[in-house]
PyMOL Python script that loads the backbone (N, CA, C, O; Angstrom):
from pymol import cmd

cmd.read_pdbstr("""\
ATOM      1  N   MET A   1       6.453  -8.993   7.507  1.00  0.00           N
ATOM      2  CA  MET A   1       7.539  -8.517   6.600  1.00  0.00           C
ATOM      3  C   MET A   1       6.892  -8.340   5.218  1.00  0.00           C
ATOM      4  O   MET A   1       6.100  -9.165   4.761  1.00  0.00           O
ATOM      5  N   ILE A   2       7.253  -7.269   4.604  1.00  0.00           N
ATOM      6  CA  ILE A   2       6.836  -6.988   3.208  1.00  0.00           C
ATOM      7  C   ILE A   2       8.008  -7.160   2.238  1.00  0.00           C
ATOM      8  O   ILE A   2       9.124  -6.742   2.544  1.00  0.00           O
ATOM      9  N   ASN A   3       7.774  -7.758   1.094  1.00  0.00           N
ATOM     10  CA  ASN A   3       8.787  -7.945   0.123  1.00  0.00           C
ATOM     11  C   ASN A   3       8.313  -7.416  -1.226  1.00  0.00           C
ATOM     12  O   ASN A   3       7.116  -7.266  -1.469  1.00  0.00           O
ATOM     13  N   THR A   4       9.265  -7.141  -2.082  1.00  0.00           N
ATOM     14  CA  THR A   4       8.937  -6.691  -3.462  1.00  0.00           C
ATOM     15  C   THR A   4       8.097  -7.735  -4.141  1.00  0.00           C
ATOM     16  O   THR A   4       8.394  -8.921  -3.992  1.00  0.00           O
ATOM     17  N   ASP A   5       7.101  -7.390  -4.856  1.00  0.00           N
ATOM     18  CA  ASP A   5       6.145  -8.234  -5.584  1.00  0.00           C
ATOM     19  C   ASP A   5       5.044  -8.892  -4.696  1.00  0.00           C
ATOM     20  O   ASP A   5       4.205  -9.634  -5.208  1.00  0.00           O
ATOM     21  N   ASP A   6       5.055  -8.619  -3.386  1.00  0.00           N
ATOM     22  CA  ASP A   6       3.921  -9.079  -2.580  1.00  0.00           C
ATOM     23  C   ASP A   6       2.704  -8.396  -3.080  1.00  0.00           C
ATOM     24  O   ASP A   6       2.764  -7.325  -3.684  1.00  0.00           O
ATOM     25  N   THR A   7       1.533  -9.061  -2.809  1.00  0.00           N
ATOM     26  CA  THR A   7       0.301  -8.416  -3.279  1.00  0.00           C
ATOM     27  C   THR A   7      -0.497  -8.010  -2.044  1.00  0.00           C
ATOM     28  O   THR A   7      -0.513  -8.683  -1.014  1.00  0.00           O
ATOM     29  N   LEU A   8      -1.163  -6.855  -2.216  1.00  0.00           N
ATOM     30  CA  LEU A   8      -1.902  -6.169  -1.128  1.00  0.00           C
ATOM     31  C   LEU A   8      -3.337  -5.880  -1.641  1.00  0.00           C
ATOM     32  O   LEU A   8      -3.542  -5.552  -2.810  1.00  0.00           O
ATOM     33  N   ARG A   9      -4.288  -6.011  -0.748  1.00  0.00           N
ATOM     34  CA  ARG A   9      -5.640  -5.645  -1.056  1.00  0.00           C
ATOM     35  C   ARG A   9      -5.977  -4.315  -0.355  1.00  0.00           C
ATOM     36  O   ARG A   9      -5.728  -4.186   0.843  1.00  0.00           O
ATOM     37  N   CYS A  10      -6.507  -3.378  -1.036  1.00  0.00           N
ATOM     38  CA  CYS A  10      -6.897  -2.141  -0.457  1.00  0.00           C
ATOM     39  C   CYS A  10      -8.120  -2.328   0.424  1.00  0.00           C
ATOM     40  O   CYS A  10      -9.139  -2.810  -0.071  1.00  0.00           O
ATOM     41  N   THR A  11      -8.078  -1.987   1.652  1.00  0.00           N
ATOM     42  CA  THR A  11      -9.210  -2.147   2.567  1.00  0.00           C
ATOM     43  C   THR A  11      -9.909  -0.835   2.832  1.00  0.00           C
ATOM     44  O   THR A  11     -11.056  -0.831   3.280  1.00  0.00           O
ATOM     45  N   GLN A  12      -9.257   0.269   2.570  1.00  0.00           N
ATOM     46  CA  GLN A  12      -9.950   1.622   2.655  1.00  0.00           C
ATOM     47  C   GLN A  12      -9.282   2.475   1.571  1.00  0.00           C
ATOM     48  O   GLN A  12      -8.113   2.852   1.656  1.00  0.00           O
ATOM     49  N   GLY A  13     -10.087   2.754   0.557  1.00  0.00           N
ATOM     50  CA  GLY A  13      -9.505   3.444  -0.615  1.00  0.00           C
ATOM     51  C   GLY A  13      -9.606   4.976  -0.525  1.00  0.00           C
ATOM     52  O   GLY A  13     -10.088   5.552   0.450  1.00  0.00           O
ATOM     53  N   ASN A  14      -9.123   5.584  -1.600  1.00  0.00           N
ATOM     54  CA  ASN A  14      -9.227   7.065  -1.798  1.00  0.00           C
ATOM     55  C   ASN A  14      -9.166   7.342  -3.317  1.00  0.00           C
ATOM     56  O   ASN A  14      -9.518   6.508  -4.151  1.00  0.00           O
ATOM     57  N   ASP A  15      -8.700   8.554  -3.613  1.00  0.00           N
ATOM     58  CA  ASP A  15      -8.695   8.926  -5.020  1.00  0.00           C
ATOM     59  C   ASP A  15      -7.681   8.156  -5.906  1.00  0.00           C
ATOM     60  O   ASP A  15      -7.809   8.092  -7.129  1.00  0.00           O
ATOM     61  N   PHE A  16      -6.665   7.575  -5.219  1.00  0.00           N
ATOM     62  CA  PHE A  16      -5.605   6.859  -5.975  1.00  0.00           C
ATOM     63  C   PHE A  16      -5.625   5.342  -5.865  1.00  0.00           C
ATOM     64  O   PHE A  16      -5.087   4.641  -6.722  1.00  0.00           O
ATOM     65  N   TYR A  17      -6.253   4.836  -4.797  1.00  0.00           N
ATOM     66  CA  TYR A  17      -6.363   3.380  -4.577  1.00  0.00           C
ATOM     67  C   TYR A  17      -7.803   3.010  -4.312  1.00  0.00           C
ATOM     68  O   TYR A  17      -8.488   3.659  -3.521  1.00  0.00           O
ATOM     69  N   THR A  18      -8.267   1.947  -4.987  1.00  0.00           N
ATOM     70  CA  THR A  18      -9.707   1.582  -4.920  1.00  0.00           C
ATOM     71  C   THR A  18      -9.845   0.481  -3.912  1.00  0.00           C
ATOM     72  O   THR A  18      -9.095  -0.494  -3.952  1.00  0.00           O
ATOM     73  N   GLU A  19     -10.773   0.609  -3.020  1.00  0.00           N
ATOM     74  CA  GLU A  19     -11.125  -0.412  -1.960  1.00  0.00           C
ATOM     75  C   GLU A  19     -11.448  -1.716  -2.645  1.00  0.00           C
ATOM     76  O   GLU A  19     -12.252  -1.728  -3.577  1.00  0.00           O
ATOM     77  N   GLY A  20     -10.849  -2.828  -2.216  1.00  0.00           N
ATOM     78  CA  GLY A  20     -11.079  -4.139  -2.708  1.00  0.00           C
ATOM     79  C   GLY A  20     -10.147  -4.503  -3.865  1.00  0.00           C
ATOM     80  O   GLY A  20     -10.065  -5.675  -4.233  1.00  0.00           O
ATOM     81  N   LYS A  21      -9.460  -3.551  -4.434  1.00  0.00           N
ATOM     82  CA  LYS A  21      -8.603  -3.872  -5.576  1.00  0.00           C
ATOM     83  C   LYS A  21      -7.224  -4.368  -5.035  1.00  0.00           C
ATOM     84  O   LYS A  21      -6.810  -4.043  -3.923  1.00  0.00           O
ATOM     85  N   ILE A  22      -6.565  -5.148  -5.866  1.00  0.00           N
ATOM     86  CA  ILE A  22      -5.272  -5.760  -5.582  1.00  0.00           C
ATOM     87  C   ILE A  22      -4.088  -4.857  -6.129  1.00  0.00           C
ATOM     88  O   ILE A  22      -4.132  -4.424  -7.280  1.00  0.00           O
ATOM     89  N   TYR A  23      -3.104  -4.603  -5.338  1.00  0.00           N
ATOM     90  CA  TYR A  23      -1.945  -3.869  -5.750  1.00  0.00           C
ATOM     91  C   TYR A  23      -0.704  -4.625  -5.452  1.00  0.00           C
ATOM     92  O   TYR A  23      -0.707  -5.535  -4.623  1.00  0.00           O
ATOM     93  N   LYS A  24       0.424  -4.247  -6.149  1.00  0.00           N
ATOM     94  CA  LYS A  24       1.655  -4.925  -5.997  1.00  0.00           C
ATOM     95  C   LYS A  24       2.632  -3.989  -5.277  1.00  0.00           C
ATOM     96  O   LYS A  24       2.589  -2.770  -5.446  1.00  0.00           O
ATOM     97  N   VAL A  25       3.560  -4.621  -4.425  1.00  0.00           N
ATOM     98  CA  VAL A  25       4.561  -3.898  -3.720  1.00  0.00           C
ATOM     99  C   VAL A  25       5.710  -3.722  -4.723  1.00  0.00           C
ATOM    100  O   VAL A  25       6.089  -4.666  -5.416  1.00  0.00           O
ATOM    101  N   GLY A  26       6.255  -2.509  -4.791  1.00  0.00           N
ATOM    102  CA  GLY A  26       7.444  -2.177  -5.616  1.00  0.00           C
ATOM    103  C   GLY A  26       8.665  -2.280  -4.787  1.00  0.00           C
ATOM    104  O   GLY A  26       8.822  -3.217  -4.004  1.00  0.00           O
ATOM    105  N   ARG A  27       9.560  -1.305  -4.950  1.00  0.00           N
ATOM    106  CA  ARG A  27      10.839  -1.250  -4.269  1.00  0.00           C
ATOM    107  C   ARG A  27      10.710  -1.111  -2.780  1.00  0.00           C
ATOM    108  O   ARG A  27       9.857  -0.363  -2.302  1.00  0.00           O
ATOM    109  N   ILE A  28      11.527  -1.804  -2.037  1.00  0.00           N
ATOM    110  CA  ILE A  28      11.575  -1.681  -0.562  1.00  0.00           C
ATOM    111  C   ILE A  28      12.593  -0.633  -0.173  1.00  0.00           C
ATOM    112  O   ILE A  28      13.748  -0.714  -0.592  1.00  0.00           O
ATOM    113  N   VAL A  29      12.191   0.358   0.624  1.00  0.00           N
ATOM    114  CA  VAL A  29      13.119   1.430   1.009  1.00  0.00           C
ATOM    115  C   VAL A  29      13.865   0.965   2.335  1.00  0.00           C
ATOM    116  O   VAL A  29      15.086   1.058   2.458  1.00  0.00           O
ATOM    117  N   ASN A  30      13.047   0.472   3.285  1.00  0.00           N
ATOM    118  CA  ASN A  30      13.606  -0.043   4.502  1.00  0.00           C
ATOM    119  C   ASN A  30      12.527  -0.869   5.200  1.00  0.00           C
ATOM    120  O   ASN A  30      11.510  -1.155   4.568  1.00  0.00           O
ATOM    121  N   ASN A  31      12.681  -1.266   6.450  1.00  0.00           N
ATOM    122  CA  ASN A  31      11.677  -2.147   7.092  1.00  0.00           C
ATOM    123  C   ASN A  31      10.350  -1.407   7.421  1.00  0.00           C
ATOM    124  O   ASN A  31       9.393  -2.014   7.902  1.00  0.00           O
ATOM    125  N   LYS A  32      10.325  -0.153   7.160  1.00  0.00           N
ATOM    126  CA  LYS A  32       9.106   0.643   7.503  1.00  0.00           C
ATOM    127  C   LYS A  32       8.489   1.249   6.230  1.00  0.00           C
ATOM    128  O   LYS A  32       7.271   1.428   6.220  1.00  0.00           O
ATOM    129  N   TYR A  33       9.195   1.563   5.206  1.00  0.00           N
ATOM    130  CA  TYR A  33       8.724   2.273   4.014  1.00  0.00           C
ATOM    131  C   TYR A  33       8.980   1.447   2.737  1.00  0.00           C
ATOM    132  O   TYR A  33       9.998   0.773   2.583  1.00  0.00           O
ATOM    133  N   PHE A  34       7.989   1.545   1.834  1.00  0.00           N
ATOM    134  CA  PHE A  34       8.173   0.827   0.549  1.00  0.00           C
ATOM    135  C   PHE A  34       7.160   1.396  -0.484  1.00  0.00           C
ATOM    136  O   PHE A  34       6.276   2.177  -0.132  1.00  0.00           O
ATOM    137  N   GLN A  35       7.306   0.999  -1.716  1.00  0.00           N
ATOM    138  CA  GLN A  35       6.394   1.497  -2.754  1.00  0.00           C
ATOM    139  C   GLN A  35       5.178   0.594  -2.907  1.00  0.00           C
ATOM    140  O   GLN A  35       5.307  -0.622  -2.772  1.00  0.00           O
ATOM    141  N   ILE A  36       4.009   1.147  -3.183  1.00  0.00           N
ATOM    142  CA  ILE A  36       2.832   0.388  -3.632  1.00  0.00           C
ATOM    143  C   ILE A  36       2.531   1.013  -5.011  1.00  0.00           C
ATOM    144  O   ILE A  36       2.273   2.208  -5.155  1.00  0.00           O
ATOM    145  N   LEU A  37       2.583   0.124  -5.998  1.00  0.00           N
ATOM    146  CA  LEU A  37       2.333   0.556  -7.406  1.00  0.00           C
ATOM    147  C   LEU A  37       0.875   0.955  -7.586  1.00  0.00           C
ATOM    148  O   LEU A  37       0.008   0.503  -6.839  1.00  0.00           O
ATOM    149  N   THR A  38       0.614   1.768  -8.538  1.00  0.00           N
ATOM    150  CA  THR A  38      -0.713   2.185  -8.893  1.00  0.00           C
ATOM    151  C   THR A  38      -1.367   1.236  -9.888  1.00  0.00           C
ATOM    152  O   THR A  38      -0.754   0.225 -10.230  1.00  0.00           O
ATOM    153  N   ASP A  39      -2.521   1.492 -10.349  1.00  0.00           N
ATOM    154  CA  ASP A  39      -3.273   0.597 -11.268  1.00  0.00           C
ATOM    155  C   ASP A  39      -2.414   0.122 -12.442  1.00  0.00           C
ATOM    156  O   ASP A  39      -2.443  -1.059 -12.788  1.00  0.00           O
ATOM    157  N   ASN A  40      -1.684   0.990 -13.030  1.00  0.00           N
ATOM    158  CA  ASN A  40      -0.997   0.590 -14.276  1.00  0.00           C
ATOM    159  C   ASN A  40       0.462   0.128 -13.980  1.00  0.00           C
ATOM    160  O   ASN A  40       1.225  -0.106 -14.917  1.00  0.00           O
ATOM    161  N   ASN A  41       0.833   0.003 -12.747  1.00  0.00           N
ATOM    162  CA  ASN A  41       2.147  -0.451 -12.336  1.00  0.00           C
ATOM    163  C   ASN A  41       3.311   0.393 -12.856  1.00  0.00           C
ATOM    164  O   ASN A  41       4.455  -0.063 -12.857  1.00  0.00           O
ATOM    165  N   THR A  42       3.026   1.616 -13.296  1.00  0.00           N
ATOM    166  CA  THR A  42       4.070   2.467 -13.810  1.00  0.00           C
ATOM    167  C   THR A  42       4.364   3.637 -12.867  1.00  0.00           C
ATOM    168  O   THR A  42       5.386   4.310 -13.007  1.00  0.00           O
ATOM    169  N   ASP A  43       3.479   3.873 -11.920  1.00  0.00           N
ATOM    170  CA  ASP A  43       3.631   4.890 -10.935  1.00  0.00           C
ATOM    171  C   ASP A  43       3.450   4.272  -9.526  1.00  0.00           C
ATOM    172  O   ASP A  43       2.970   3.147  -9.389  1.00  0.00           O
ATOM    173  N   HIS A  44       3.837   5.017  -8.512  1.00  0.00           N
ATOM    174  CA  HIS A  44       3.672   4.503  -7.153  1.00  0.00           C
ATOM    175  C   HIS A  44       3.553   5.601  -6.155  1.00  0.00           C
ATOM    176  O   HIS A  44       3.834   6.762  -6.452  1.00  0.00           O
ATOM    177  N   TRP A  45       3.145   5.252  -4.989  1.00  0.00           N
ATOM    178  CA  TRP A  45       3.206   6.064  -3.797  1.00  0.00           C
ATOM    179  C   TRP A  45       3.935   5.343  -2.713  1.00  0.00           C
ATOM    180  O   TRP A  45       3.970   4.113  -2.714  1.00  0.00           O
ATOM    181  N   TYR A  46       4.498   6.030  -1.821  1.00  0.00           N
ATOM    182  CA  TYR A  46       5.272   5.322  -0.686  1.00  0.00           C
ATOM    183  C   TYR A  46       4.345   5.018   0.424  1.00  0.00           C
ATOM    184  O   TYR A  46       3.607   5.889   0.884  1.00  0.00           O
ATOM    185  N   ALA A  47       4.365   3.760   0.880  1.00  0.00           N
ATOM    186  CA  ALA A  47       3.594   3.215   1.945  1.00  0.00           C
ATOM    187  C   ALA A  47       4.403   3.097   3.231  1.00  0.00           C
ATOM    188  O   ALA A  47       5.633   3.029   3.242  1.00  0.00           O
ATOM    189  N   THR A  48       3.618   3.077   4.327  1.00  0.00           N
ATOM    190  CA  THR A  48       4.235   2.883   5.650  1.00  0.00           C
ATOM    191  C   THR A  48       3.706   1.613   6.254  1.00  0.00           C
ATOM    192  O   THR A  48       2.540   1.248   6.105  1.00  0.00           O
ATOM    193  N   LEU A  49       4.630   0.942   6.957  1.00  0.00           N
ATOM    194  CA  LEU A  49       4.220  -0.357   7.697  1.00  0.00           C
ATOM    195  C   LEU A  49       4.621  -0.080   9.135  1.00  0.00           C
ATOM    196  O   LEU A  49       5.804   0.023   9.461  1.00  0.00           O
ATOM    197  N   ASP A  50       3.555   0.047  10.035  1.00  0.00           N
ATOM    198  CA  ASP A  50       3.832   0.235  11.446  1.00  0.00           C
ATOM    199  C   ASP A  50       2.754  -0.379  12.288  1.00  0.00           C
ATOM    200  O   ASP A  50       2.037  -1.233  11.766  1.00  0.00           O
ATOM    201  N   ASP A  51       2.564  -0.026  13.554  1.00  0.00           N
ATOM    202  CA  ASP A  51       1.565  -0.572  14.383  1.00  0.00           C
ATOM    203  C   ASP A  51       0.166  -0.268  13.936  1.00  0.00           C
ATOM    204  O   ASP A  51      -0.765  -0.934  14.389  1.00  0.00           O
ATOM    205  N   LYS A  52      -0.042   0.717  13.057  1.00  0.00           N
ATOM    206  CA  LYS A  52      -1.352   1.012  12.554  1.00  0.00           C
ATOM    207  C   LYS A  52      -1.725   0.202  11.294  1.00  0.00           C
ATOM    208  O   LYS A  52      -2.842   0.283  10.783  1.00  0.00           O
ATOM    209  N   GLY A  53      -0.729  -0.588  10.816  1.00  0.00           N
ATOM    210  CA  GLY A  53      -0.944  -1.395   9.617  1.00  0.00           C
ATOM    211  C   GLY A  53      -0.144  -0.948   8.422  1.00  0.00           C
ATOM    212  O   GLY A  53       0.948  -0.396   8.558  1.00  0.00           O
ATOM    213  N   ILE A  54      -0.697  -1.190   7.241  1.00  0.00           N
ATOM    214  CA  ILE A  54      -0.048  -0.811   5.953  1.00  0.00           C
ATOM    215  C   ILE A  54      -0.897   0.305   5.414  1.00  0.00           C
ATOM    216  O   ILE A  54      -2.107   0.128   5.268  1.00  0.00           O
ATOM    217  N   TYR A  55      -0.315   1.462   5.107  1.00  0.00           N
ATOM    218  CA  TYR A  55      -1.071   2.544   4.591  1.00  0.00           C
ATOM    219  C   TYR A  55      -0.229   3.573   3.829  1.00  0.00           C
ATOM    220  O   TYR A  55       0.971   3.714   4.062  1.00  0.00           O
ATOM    221  N   VAL A  56      -0.895   4.288   2.912  1.00  0.00           N
ATOM    222  CA  VAL A  56      -0.287   5.370   2.206  1.00  0.00           C
ATOM    223  C   VAL A  56      -0.976   6.707   2.718  1.00  0.00           C
ATOM    224  O   VAL A  56      -2.202   6.817   2.720  1.00  0.00           O
ATOM    225  N   SER A  57      -0.186   7.648   3.123  1.00  0.00           N
ATOM    226  CA  SER A  57      -0.703   8.906   3.678  1.00  0.00           C
ATOM    227  C   SER A  57      -0.615   9.925   2.521  1.00  0.00           C
ATOM    228  O   SER A  57       0.330   9.947   1.733  1.00  0.00           O
ATOM    229  N   PHE A  58      -1.642  10.747   2.479  1.00  0.00           N
ATOM    230  CA  PHE A  58      -1.765  11.784   1.485  1.00  0.00           C
ATOM    231  C   PHE A  58      -2.032  13.147   2.206  1.00  0.00           C
ATOM    232  O   PHE A  58      -2.671  13.194   3.258  1.00  0.00           O
ATOM    233  N   ASP A  59      -1.550  14.177   1.635  1.00  0.00           N
ATOM    234  CA  ASP A  59      -1.912  15.533   2.096  1.00  0.00           C
ATOM    235  C   ASP A  59      -3.371  15.708   1.803  1.00  0.00           C
ATOM    236  O   ASP A  59      -3.816  15.391   0.700  1.00  0.00           O
ATOM    237  N   SER A  60      -4.152  16.212   2.774  1.00  0.00           N
ATOM    238  CA  SER A  60      -5.593  16.323   2.533  1.00  0.00           C
ATOM    239  C   SER A  60      -5.956  17.294   1.477  1.00  0.00           C
ATOM    240  O   SER A  60      -7.096  17.266   1.013  1.00  0.00           O
ATOM    241  N   ALA A  61      -5.068  18.164   1.052  1.00  0.00           N
ATOM    242  CA  ALA A  61      -5.281  19.032  -0.069  1.00  0.00           C
ATOM    243  C   ALA A  61      -5.242  18.319  -1.419  1.00  0.00           C
ATOM    244  O   ALA A  61      -5.736  18.800  -2.438  1.00  0.00           O
ATOM    245  N   VAL A  62      -4.612  17.121  -1.357  1.00  0.00           N
ATOM    246  CA  VAL A  62      -4.449  16.325  -2.637  1.00  0.00           C
ATOM    247  C   VAL A  62      -5.599  15.451  -2.835  1.00  0.00           C
ATOM    248  O   VAL A  62      -6.096  15.335  -3.955  1.00  0.00           O
ATOM    249  N   VAL A  63      -6.072  14.807  -1.782  1.00  0.00           N
ATOM    250  CA  VAL A  63      -7.174  13.814  -1.891  1.00  0.00           C
ATOM    251  C   VAL A  63      -8.176  14.039  -0.715  1.00  0.00           C
ATOM    252  O   VAL A  63      -7.803  14.562   0.335  1.00  0.00           O
ATOM    253  N   GLU A  64      -9.401  13.646  -0.916  1.00  0.00           N
ATOM    254  CA  GLU A  64     -10.430  13.817   0.107  1.00  0.00           C
ATOM    255  C   GLU A  64     -10.130  12.926   1.329  1.00  0.00           C
ATOM    256  O   GLU A  64     -10.245  13.391   2.462  1.00  0.00           O
ATOM    257  N   THR A  65      -9.747  11.651   1.117  1.00  0.00           N
ATOM    258  CA  THR A  65      -9.414  10.737   2.253  1.00  0.00           C
ATOM    259  C   THR A  65      -7.936  10.777   2.460  1.00  0.00           C
ATOM    260  O   THR A  65      -7.213  10.529   1.495  1.00  0.00           O
ATOM    261  N   GLU A  66      -7.408  11.065   3.632  1.00  0.00           N
ATOM    262  CA  GLU A  66      -6.005  11.233   3.907  1.00  0.00           C
ATOM    263  C   GLU A  66      -5.211   9.959   3.750  1.00  0.00           C
ATOM    264  O   GLU A  66      -4.070  10.024   3.294  1.00  0.00           O
ATOM    265  N   ARG A  67      -5.751   8.790   4.104  1.00  0.00           N
ATOM    266  CA  ARG A  67      -5.038   7.518   4.054  1.00  0.00           C
ATOM    267  C   ARG A  67      -5.751   6.486   3.269  1.00  0.00           C
ATOM    268  O   ARG A  67      -6.982   6.450   3.249  1.00  0.00           O
ATOM    269  N   ALA A  68      -4.976   5.607   2.590  1.00  0.00           N
ATOM    270  CA  ALA A  68      -5.478   4.419   2.008  1.00  0.00           C
ATOM    271  C   ALA A  68      -4.875   3.262   2.768  1.00  0.00           C
ATOM    272  O   ALA A  68      -3.664   3.268   2.989  1.00  0.00           O
ATOM    273  N   TYR A  69      -5.645   2.262   3.185  1.00  0.00           N
ATOM    274  CA  TYR A  69      -5.109   1.120   4.011  1.00  0.00           C
ATOM    275  C   TYR A  69      -5.160  -0.125   3.184  1.00  0.00           C
ATOM    276  O   TYR A  69      -6.008  -0.290   2.308  1.00  0.00           O
ATOM    277  N   PHE A  70      -4.187  -1.043   3.497  1.00  0.00           N
ATOM    278  CA  PHE A  70      -4.023  -2.249   2.829  1.00  0.00           C
ATOM    279  C   PHE A  70      -3.839  -3.447   3.711  1.00  0.00           C
ATOM    280  O   PHE A  70      -3.504  -3.275   4.883  1.00  0.00           O
ATOM    281  N   GLU A  71      -4.039  -4.682   3.216  1.00  0.00           N
ATOM    282  CA  GLU A  71      -3.748  -5.897   3.935  1.00  0.00           C
ATOM    283  C   GLU A  71      -2.957  -6.768   2.960  1.00  0.00           C
ATOM    284  O   GLU A  71      -3.240  -6.792   1.762  1.00  0.00           O
ATOM    285  N   LYS A  72      -1.980  -7.470   3.480  1.00  0.00           N
ATOM    286  CA  LYS A  72      -1.197  -8.445   2.733  1.00  0.00           C
ATOM    287  C   LYS A  72      -2.011  -9.700   2.365  1.00  0.00           C
ATOM    288  O   LYS A  72      -2.609 -10.292   3.263  1.00  0.00           O
ATOM    289  N   ILE A  73      -2.063 -10.119   1.146  1.00  0.00           N
ATOM    290  CA  ILE A  73      -2.877 -11.264   0.788  1.00  0.00           C
ATOM    291  C   ILE A  73      -2.113 -12.383   0.072  1.00  0.00           C
ATOM    292  O   ILE A  73      -2.731 -13.380  -0.300  1.00  0.00           O
ATOM    293  N   ASP A  74      -0.838 -12.266  -0.129  1.00  0.00           N
ATOM    294  CA  ASP A  74      -0.135 -13.285  -0.871  1.00  0.00           C
ATOM    295  C   ASP A  74      -0.130 -14.582  -0.077  1.00  0.00           C
ATOM    296  O   ASP A  74      -0.473 -14.567   1.105  1.00  0.00           O
ATOM    297  N   ASN A  75       0.245 -15.697  -0.679  1.00  0.00           N
ATOM    298  CA  ASN A  75       0.183 -17.010  -0.062  1.00  0.00           C
ATOM    299  C   ASN A  75       1.373 -17.362   0.826  1.00  0.00           C
ATOM    300  O   ASN A  75       1.382 -18.433   1.434  1.00  0.00           O
ATOM    301  N   SER A  76       2.377 -16.488   0.916  1.00  0.00           N
ATOM    302  CA  SER A  76       3.463 -16.744   1.850  1.00  0.00           C
ATOM    303  C   SER A  76       3.055 -16.225   3.196  1.00  0.00           C
ATOM    304  O   SER A  76       1.874 -15.954   3.410  1.00  0.00           O
ATOM    305  N   SER A  77       3.980 -16.073   4.114  1.00  0.00           N
ATOM    306  CA  SER A  77       3.699 -15.605   5.451  1.00  0.00           C
ATOM    307  C   SER A  77       2.920 -14.351   5.484  1.00  0.00           C
ATOM    308  O   SER A  77       3.174 -13.448   4.687  1.00  0.00           O
ATOM    309  N   THR A  78       1.963 -14.248   6.387  1.00  0.00           N
ATOM    310  CA  THR A  78       1.197 -13.026   6.589  1.00  0.00           C
ATOM    311  C   THR A  78       1.706 -12.209   7.729  1.00  0.00           C
ATOM    312  O   THR A  78       1.035 -11.264   8.145  1.00  0.00           O
ATOM    313  N   ASP A  79       2.857 -12.522   8.256  1.00  0.00           N
ATOM    314  CA  ASP A  79       3.395 -11.705   9.349  1.00  0.00           C
ATOM    315  C   ASP A  79       3.859 -10.386   8.857  1.00  0.00           C
ATOM    316  O   ASP A  79       4.653 -10.342   7.917  1.00  0.00           O
ATOM    317  N   TYR A  80       3.420  -9.310   9.425  1.00  0.00           N
ATOM    318  CA  TYR A  80       3.857  -7.968   9.149  1.00  0.00           C
ATOM    319  C   TYR A  80       3.651  -7.012  10.243  1.00  0.00           C
ATOM    320  O   TYR A  80       3.990  -5.836  10.108  1.00  0.00           O
TER     321      TYR A  80
END
""", "prot")
cmd.dss("prot")
cmd.show_as("cartoon", "prot")
cmd.util.cbc("prot")
cmd.orient("prot")
């Protein structure tokens, strides 16, 4: 389960998210979609949580790598 303010580590980066860097979860849309804030916490992209993990998908015309992947790292439950 993902909650607002959970912390995520980027495990595969792209032009918007840096591998190894920590990001914060923003607003939850539903049990599958939610916001991941950018570096300055003033902008966001929508992430997906499914059987492939946690990721943000991008149109390949926008960035070189289509998806950025994340893992949950906060101290609460790691079930997702």
